[in-house]
N, C-alpha and C positions, 0 to 999 in steps of 0.2 A: 504495500499500498504506500509506502513513504519512495520509497524508487522514483519511480513517473514524477514526485515529485519534487526530490531532488535533482534529477535528472532537468527537469524544468527548470525550475531556482537557477542552475548551473546556469542553461542555454540560456538565458536571461540573461545572467552576470557577463560569458560574454561575450553575446551579443555587444552591450552596453558598454561594454570596454573596446570591442573591437568599435563600434559605431565614435567611442574620445579619441582614442587613439588614428581612428581613419582623420579627423577631423583637423587633426592639430601635426599631420602629416604632413609635411611641404614637396612645395611642388616636383621637384629631384625624385622624394619617394614616390609620391602619385604616378608623376612618366617612367618611374622603374619600373612603378605595378601593372603599368597600360602598357608596355609593352612588353613584361613578361608574357599577363592574355590573351595580347596579340601573338602569340610567336608558339607560345601552345594551339589557340587556336586556327594557325597557318598550319602550323607543322607535324602533328597527333593526330592519330587516328580519334580518339572524342572530340579535341575539340571541331576538328569536320565538322564530322556527324552534330557538335552541338553549331554549329554554326549552321546548314541545312539546317535541325530543325529549326531555329530559331527566325529563319528566315519565315519559314512554316503562318508560324505562329505572327509576325508582322506583318504578314501579308494578311491576315483575317486581322489586322485589326479597325478596319477604316467600317467594321460590320458589328463594332462594337466600342465605336465612337463618342455612344452616350458613355459607359462603363469606367471607359477609359480617360476621358475629356476626367472623373475623375483625381484619379493624382496627378493631372498636370495641372490644375487646377489649385487643387490643395498645394500640388510643393511649389507654384508659381505665390500663392500664398504666403507661404512661411518668407521662402527668397523675397521674395519682392520688404515684407514686414525687417527680420531683421539688417537687410542690407543697405535699408535706409532708418533705422533705429543706429544703426554705431556708421552709417553719413551725416547722421545728428552733431555725435560727438568728432568725425573727425575733421571734417568742418570747425569747429567751435575750437577745436587744439588748434589750430590751420592757423586762424585767427590770431589766435595767440602767440601765435607763436611764430608769424611773421614779424609783428609787434616790438619781437626786442630787437637784438642781433649786440654780436662780439664787445665788439668800440664804445657802445656807448654802459654805462651805469650808472644806476641806483642809488641813489642812502637811504636809510631809512635806521626809522634810533630800533637801539640793538633791540633783539626779539617781536619787530613788527613783524606780521605775516602781507601786511595789506598795510595802502595808502590811509586806507581810513585810521588805524593805532595808530595812526605815527603823527610826533612831534619831533618835525627839530627845528632847534630857535636860533631866534638873527643873528645873534653873537659867532656862532657857528657857520653863515655862508664865507668870511673871505677868509677867517681855515679854510674851508674843504675851496675854494675857488685860489690856491695857492698852495696845495699843493705840487709835488711835482704830476708825473702821465697823464693832464689834463691837453688837448688840443689846443689848439689857440686862430683863434678870424683872424681875418684879414688885420685886420684895425690891428690886432696884438692882445683882445684882450680873452679871456680864459673862454671856453665855448660849455655856462654852466647853469642851468637853468634853475631856480628856485620855486621852488610849485606848491599847490594846495585845488584840496579838493575839495567842492559842494555836489551837494547829493539837491536836486531836484525835484518836483510833482509838472508832466509837462501831461496833456490828453491826446493818450495815444492816435495815431493813425487811425484803426482799425472801428470799436466801437465807442474811442472820444473815453475811456476810462482813467482813472490817474495812473502812470510810469512812472520808474522813477528815472532818473534821467543824469548824465556828469554833467558839473561844468569846471573843467581846469581853466586857472587863474594858471598863467606862463611869464617865466622871465624876455627879456628880449631875447637871447637867443636861440629863444625857441625853436623858431622858422633853422636859423643854421646847423641844429645840433639834431632836430629830426630833418635830413636831406627827403624823403621819402613822401612830408609836408606837404602838399599846394595846395592851392587858393586857383580855384576852376571858376567860382564865379566870384564880383566882387573886388570889393581888398583887403585885407587888414585892418583886425585891427590900430586903435592906435595908444600907445604911453597917457595916461592915469586921463582915458576916455570909457566910461558906461558901452563898450561898443561891442560883441559877438561874433567869433566866427561858430556857423554849426557845420556839423562830418555832411561828407554824404549822408552818411547810412542812420544821423540821428533823422537825420531833415524828413528819412522818408518812415521814420516809422512816430514822429512824435509832430500835433497837429502847428500851426504857426509857426512855423520857421526858415523860411519865404527869404530871404535878401530880398532888407525893406521892410518887416516886420519889425516889428518893440515883445520886446517881452518883459514882463516886472517880475525884478528881485528884491529881496526886503524891500521892497514897497516903493520901488524906482525900477522905472524904463527903461530898460536898455534893446539900443536898437542892435540889428540883424543888419551887417555892415559884408560881408563873404561867406562863400564859403568853404569847403577845403573836400580833396580826396587823399585817405594816405592809403588805401586797400588791409588792413587792421584794423585794431583795434579802436584808436583812436577818432578811426569812421562815426562810430559814437555817441563822440561828447562834442562837449562844446569848449570854447576854448575863449579866455577876456586874457587882459590883465592883469598880471596874480598881484602884483598895491592894490589897484583896485577892489578886483574883488574881498580880499581884505579887510578894505575899509568901509565896503559894504557891508559886509558881515562881523563887523571884528573880530578880527581875525586877526591874533600879534604872533604866531610864529607860521610855520610848514608845514607841512606833510613831507614829504622829499625835497630831494637834488640829482638830478638826469642832468648827468654831464657827456662828454664825448673826449672819447682815451687818446692816445698814439699808440692805435693800437694796442695785439694783446699782451706787449710789453708795456706798452707804457696802463695799461690798468694793472698789472701784476701791479707796478711801482708807485700805481695812487693807491690800491690797496693797502697795499707793507707801511706806508705815508699814512695811516691810514687809520690801521689797526698800530704800529706805533704809538698815533696822537695820545692822550688823559686823556683830555681835553673835548678827545670827539666820542662818544661813545655809540660807535653807530655802525648798521651795518648794511657792507655795498656787495651789490651780486651786479652781473654782465642781466642787461635787457629781455638779452633774449633767457637767462636760469632766472630772469624772474616770474617771467608771462609766462616763460612755461611751467613752473610750482603752482601758476596761478589756474590753469588750467587741471590739472590732473584730477583732481574733489571732481570735478564734473564729468570733468573723459572716462571712467573707468566707473560713474554712478550711469551713464548712458550706456556703458558698454556690457553691466554687471547688468541693466534692466530688456537690454537688448535680445544678450541672450536665455536670458528664464524667459522671454518670449516668446522668442524666439525657438525652445526649447516643447514650450507649452503646444504650445501648434502642429509641433514638429509629433509631436505624440499623435495630437492626431490623424496627421496627416500621414501618418505611417498605419493611425486603424484604418484608415480610406482607401490606402495599398492594399493595406493586405485584404480588406475584403474584399475588393476590386479582383484583383488575380484570384481571392479562392471562388470564387464564381465562375471567373474567369477556367481554372483549374475543372472546373466541376462541369461546366458548360465544353469544353473541351475532348471528357473524359477520352469518351470515344478517339476523339483524335490522339489524342497519350499512345488511348491503347496500341489501338495500332503502327505503331511509334513503336512500342516497346517488341512487339510483338514480329514484326520484321527485322531486326536485331538493335535495334537501342537504346545501351543500356543504361542505367541510372545515373549515371556525373553528365551526359550530352542532353539528356531530358531535363536538370536543375540547371544548366546553366544556360536550356534559350527561356524557360525562362529567367533567369535574374538575369539577361540581354534582354530578352523584352520590357523588364520592367525596370529599369537603366536610362533602357531609349524611351524609356516615357518621362521619367525622374528625368534627364538630363533636359526632355524635347522641357516640362516648366524649369526648369534652374533656371534657362537661357527667355523665359517668357518672363521670372519676375525680375531675374537679373538687370531685361532691360526696360522694363517698366519704371526701377528702378532709379537707373539714371537717365529716363526722358522727362522723369516726373519733378524727384526729389534733387538732380546733379543741378546742382547751383542755382533750389530753392529762399530764399533769404528770410530769415528768422531772425529774432531776438531775445535772452535769457539772459538773466540773472545775472552779473556776476559777481569777484569778490571784492567788487566794492560798493555790492548794491545799489549796480544800477548794468542799467540795462546793454545786455552787448551786441551791439549787430553778425547774423556771421549768418557764412554760407554752406549749407547740409555740400556735402562733397564724394559722392560716387564717384573712390580711388578702384581703379582695376584690381586693386589689391579686396578690394571691399569683398568685390565682382566672383574673383573665385575663390574665396569665401565662400558666396555666399550656394553657385556652384558646386563646393563640393557636401553644403549641408544637403543639399536636390540632391545628392548623389548616394549622403548616406541612407536616406531617407527611403529610395530606391532600395539601399541593399537589403536594408531590412524587411522593411516590406514587399520584400520579393520573395529572402528568402524562404520561413514556416510556407507558401504556398508551391518554392518548387521544391520543398524534400514530399510534400505529398501530393504532390503528378508525381513521383521518378519514387513515388514508396505505393501507386494503384495499384492493387489485384488487379495481373490483367486481363481474368475469366469473369471477376464482378465487369468492370468498366465497361468492356465487350459487351453486355447482356444487360443493361445502365440505355434505355429509351433515351 
């Protein structure tokens, strides 16, 4: 009584382990496995018989298009949802990774994880500006930008509900320091004036940010005089003169300082000098490292959610494939029995059913990946970032994600076709031939 139960349990565990190993198998492992199967099909007698039996089953697919479409559509749904979820995480990570570079550094208060909980006093700015390793502008001034961040509420473009937006106060060197930031409409804000320039991402997500509009901040009217594009997380921000923003909100300190260093050697020199000065108990990171850390939490969460949701849907797709293939095997019982009677052994029958299921799974995987790429690649959304403000980014459907989705599809086909294939191979010939 216990033995069949134990055998079934071990079979399921082995199947799960094999599926996990398949999902994590690198591309060259998949290629090697595909080549090995292809050689076996082409060279061995059992392989050639498997291809012949598979052709018979595949030729009858149009007669079973309704049942076959269950597998294709189910697997396409799994792949589409999985790739879309992972593309959201990839897009968010790519946006923040593009924001930083190795030749710019950000200084925060010691132990601070983000600008919102950092404080840098004004008397520390000239000390930082005098350190070695900082690049200089054409006029000889160090490329240093003391900055502060102010979170404000703005009506969203969709339904008009309030959402957080970030106003960044920057120093006069910010434009040369961040050369990727370009004015695409209007002009830069003036020093000492209540003027704003808005990122193109923020303009697409919030109402009332067109050039020429005015915005009320702390009961004061600010004129929007320009729009900029940076291609990174700064696209989600509004920029203003740091001193004017500080006086508006009565801010007596900065939250971060961004500097451009003289390459990697300059950064190392700057960091060593910073660590050696007891008056500067501050942390310094390259902006690439800083923004990469900002994306880690949300990216991991999205990957976990995507994998969990994909797994749940994959289980449903596996059961759909099992039901469909069991029905296909039952409907083709006489056909399979006839092949067995004329010399087809168990292995070719198993491989024939598996090849048929894998073909349907491949079609479903390609369809799901194609839909995900067409619908979601480049799709613009926003989410709450580390500074509690909206970060605008685009879904990024990369070739690696498409490959991952296709592997999931083939894995579902492998599991969904295995047990029906074994049943077809074990079907007694005499019993099947008597069935009507």
